[in-house]
N, C-alpha and C positions, 0 to 999 in steps of 0.2 A: 357814597353808599356805606351804611354801617356794616360791620362784620356779621355774617350769618353762617353758621356751620350746618351743613347737611349731614345727618347721621344715618348711615345705611344699616339695615337690620341684620345683614349677614345671613347665615343659615338659620332659618326659623325653627329647625328641630334642635338647635343647640341653645346656648345660654344667652345669645344675642338679645332677644326680646327682654329677658329679665334684667340684664346688666344695663340696657338702655334706660329702662324705667327707673331703676335704682339710681343711675347716674343723674338723670334729669331732676331727681328730688334732692340732690346734694346741694348744700349751701355754697359749695365751691363754684357751682355753675349757675347760680341764681341770676346773675347779671349777663349771662351769655345768651344771645339769640340763636335759636336752632330750629330745625325742622327734621322730623324723622321720615325717612323714605322706607316704607315697609307696609306690611299687612295691618290695617287698622283693626280688623276682626281678631287677629292674633294678639295684638296689644291689649284689646279689651278682655281677652281670655285671661290675661295676667291678673285681672281683678279677683279671680277665684283664688289666687295665691296670696292675697292680702298685701300686694306690693305697692298699691297706690295709697297716697295720703292726701286726700282732698285735692285731686287734680281733675282736670276736664280735658277732653279731646277736641281739637279743632281740625276737622278733616277738610283739606283744601285741594284745589286743582291748580291754583296759581300762587306764587309767592306773595302777590299783592293782597291775598286774603289772609295772610298769616297774622296771628295775634300773639304778641310777645309779652302779654301780661303774665304776672306771677301765677304759677300753678296751672298754666295752660300748655299742653303738648300739641304742637302743630304736626300733622301727619299728611304726607302725600301718599295716598293709598295705592299700594302695589298688591294686587289680589293674588292669593294662592289659587291654584287650580281646584283643589278640594281640601278645604281646611279641616273637615271632619276626618279625612283619611291621613292627615299629618300625624306622625308618631314621634314623640320626643326621643332623642338619642339614637335615631336611625338614619342611615344614609338613604335618601330618597330623591329621585330626579326632580320632583316638583319643588323641593327645598333648594336644590342647587340652582334651578332655573330662577326662583324668586331672588336668591342672592345675586345672581348675575343681573337681573333686571333692575334691582335696587341700585347697584353700582352704576349701571348705564344711565339711569335717570339722574342720579346725583352728578355724574360727569357732565351730562348735558346742561344742567343748571349752573355748574361751575364755569363751563366754557362760555355760557351766555352771560356770565357776570351776575347771576341772580343769587348765588351764594359765593362766599369768599374762600371756603375750605370744606373739606370732606373728612369726617371721622367714620371709619368703618368698623362695625362689629365683625367678629370672625366668621369666615365661611369655611366649608369643608371641601377640600379639593376633589375627593372621590364623588361627592354629590354633584359638584360643578361639572365634572367630566361625564357623569351618568346622564346629565341633562343635555349633553352635546356641546358644552362650552369648554374647549380643550386648552385651558390656561393653567400654568403651574400654581398661580396664586394671584392675589390682588395686584401686586406690582406689575406683573406682566400684562394682566387684563387692562389696567389703567394706561399702561404704555401704549397698548394697541388702540384703545378708545380715544386717546389724545394725540396719536401719531408722534409720540415722543421716542426718539431713538436712544438717547443716553439717559437711562434711569437706573438707580441703584437703591437697595433697601438700607435704611438707616435704623438701627435700634438705639433708642434715646432715653437716657435718664439724666438726672442732674449731675451725677458723678462719673458716668461712663457713656460714651457714644461710640457706636461701631457702624461701619459701612461695609457692604459686601461686594466683592468682585463677582462672585457667583452665589446663587442661592439654591433653587430647587433642581439640582442636577446631581447625579451620582458622583461619587469620588472618582470613578474611572473616567467619566465624561469630563469632569472638571479638569483633570490632568491633561486630557487630550485637547481641550479647548482653551487652556490658559494661554494668554498672549500679553505681550508688553502693551499693545494698543488698548486692550480692555483695562489693564491696571492703570494706565495713564488717564483714561476717561474717568475712572472711579475716583482717582486722586483729585482730578479737576472738579468733579461733581461735589466731592467732600468740601473742597475749598470754597466753591461758590455757595453751597448750602450754609456753611458755618458763617460766612460773611452776611448772608441774607438774614440770619437769625441773631446777628449782633456781635459775633466774634470777629473783630476787625483784622487780626493777624493770626490765623489758625496755625497751630502746630499739629502736623499730621504724621502719625506713626504708621508705617506700612509693615504688616506682619509677613514673615517668611512663610514658605509652603511646608518645608520639612523641619524635623527636629533641629533645634538650635540654628534655625534659618540656614540649614545646609552645611554649616561648618566649612565654608569655602569649597564646596563640592564633595565633601566627605560623605554626606548623607543625602545627596541629591543635587542636581545642577539647575533646578528651576529658578533659584534665586539669581544665579549667574546669567542664565539665558533670558529671563523675562523680568524679574522683579527689579534688580539693580538698574538695568537700562531705563526702565519706566521712571524710577525715582529720579535718576540723573536728568532725564529730559524735563520732568516737571520742576526740578530745582532750577534748571536753566530758564524756565518760564517765570521764575520768581515765587514759586510755591514752596513753603517751608515743609517739605516732606523728608522724613527720616527713616532709614532702614536699609535693608531688610532687618527687622527686629525679631528676636526669638519669640515665637508664639507663646511659650510657657511663662513669660514674664511681662510682656508688653501690655497686657490688659490690666494687670495690677498697677503698672506704672501710670497708665492713663487714669485709672480710678483714683490714684493718689495725686493727680493734677499735673503730671509731667507733660501729657499730650491732651489735645482737645478732642481728638477722635482717632480711632484705630481702623485702618483698612484691613479687613479680614479677607482671606482668600476664598473661603468656602463657608457654607451654611453653619455647620456645627462649630467651626473654629470661632465664629463670632457669637453665635447664639448661646453657647454653654456659659461663658463667663458673664454675659449680660443677664441671662435669666437667673444665674446664681446670685447676682448682686441686686437685681431689680425685677424679680418675677412679677410682683403685684403692681408696681408703678411704672414698669417699662412700657415704652410706646414705640410702635413701628411707624416709620415715616418713609414715604416714597419720594426720594429726592430726584429732581430733574423733570418733574411734571410742571405744567403751566400754572398750577395752584398747589396749595398745601394739602396733603392728604396724610392723615394719621390713622393709627389703628391700635386697638388693644393688643398687647404683645403676648397673646396666648391663643389657644385654639378654641374650638366650639364646645369642648368639655361635655361631650355627649353623656358621659357617665353620671353627671349631676344635672342634666338639662331639665328644666321645668320643675325643680324641687324647691326653689326659693332660697337656695343656700350659696349661690355663686357670688363671688366678691366682685364689686364693680370698680375697684380702685384704678385699674389700668384703663378702663373705659372712661372714667372721670378725667383722668390725666390726659387721655388722647383728645377728648373734646376741648379741655382747657388749653392744651398746646395748639390744637388746630386754630382756635380763635386768637391765641397770643401771637402765633407765628405768621398768620395770614396778613395780607396787605390791608 
């Protein structure tokens, strides 16, 4: 089977529809086979924004009906409850529900082997929750849909890669839930992921929790209790894990090529350096799923939704990487 990427619309009130259309007109993606999972009517609405350049829609029910000719956009139509009531830049239950149903459909296709990877446009967590789908984000939703127990978020650029022990939890809950077992699992996921994408002997840096990685207990003992034992156990399994490393320097060291990936302990510890260095071309990857899933590494950008000014760089890169990294 040739590689096919399913592209989910994300929250339709955000910039997802726009950046998908822009991405699929990029020369970078012209040889990549794809199908959009989302509202066909909403994509057609983008015509009024002047985003299309000699393209046609092919609305399909089955992947066997896909047409991968140049300038054809294949769409599996996931209908909105009331497209006329959809407001750009607003949190709405029907938008959160559509985002959920798009991911669910794409997951079904991937598990059935009809597509080889998924690239997701951003969803809005409040809209998702308002529709009754109580997931912190894409990673947790996909883990549930695929019954995957050990999943972690990877932020990916050519020069910096970060994987997270925790993501969408408060700092208070992060400290309460931190464990050597979870750190060990994430180090193992990082090692497996990097090997799958072509790095045969990964060097993995593990960030500390506290300033200066705790200074031997002077600024906190989480490194002594949880981080160091996890690193030592993974080293005994043959994984090249190093740390605990001072969080204020380790990301620069990885950016300069000393490490292949950094294990970040919590959301902002990893997101801030990655977005500083790769805001427009950074890609979010869910490692540990039975298929490759990538995502544009930014939010729904409600403040500029449906204005035709959103940048598609990260969406382009996420589709490119989904195809490149998939089996």
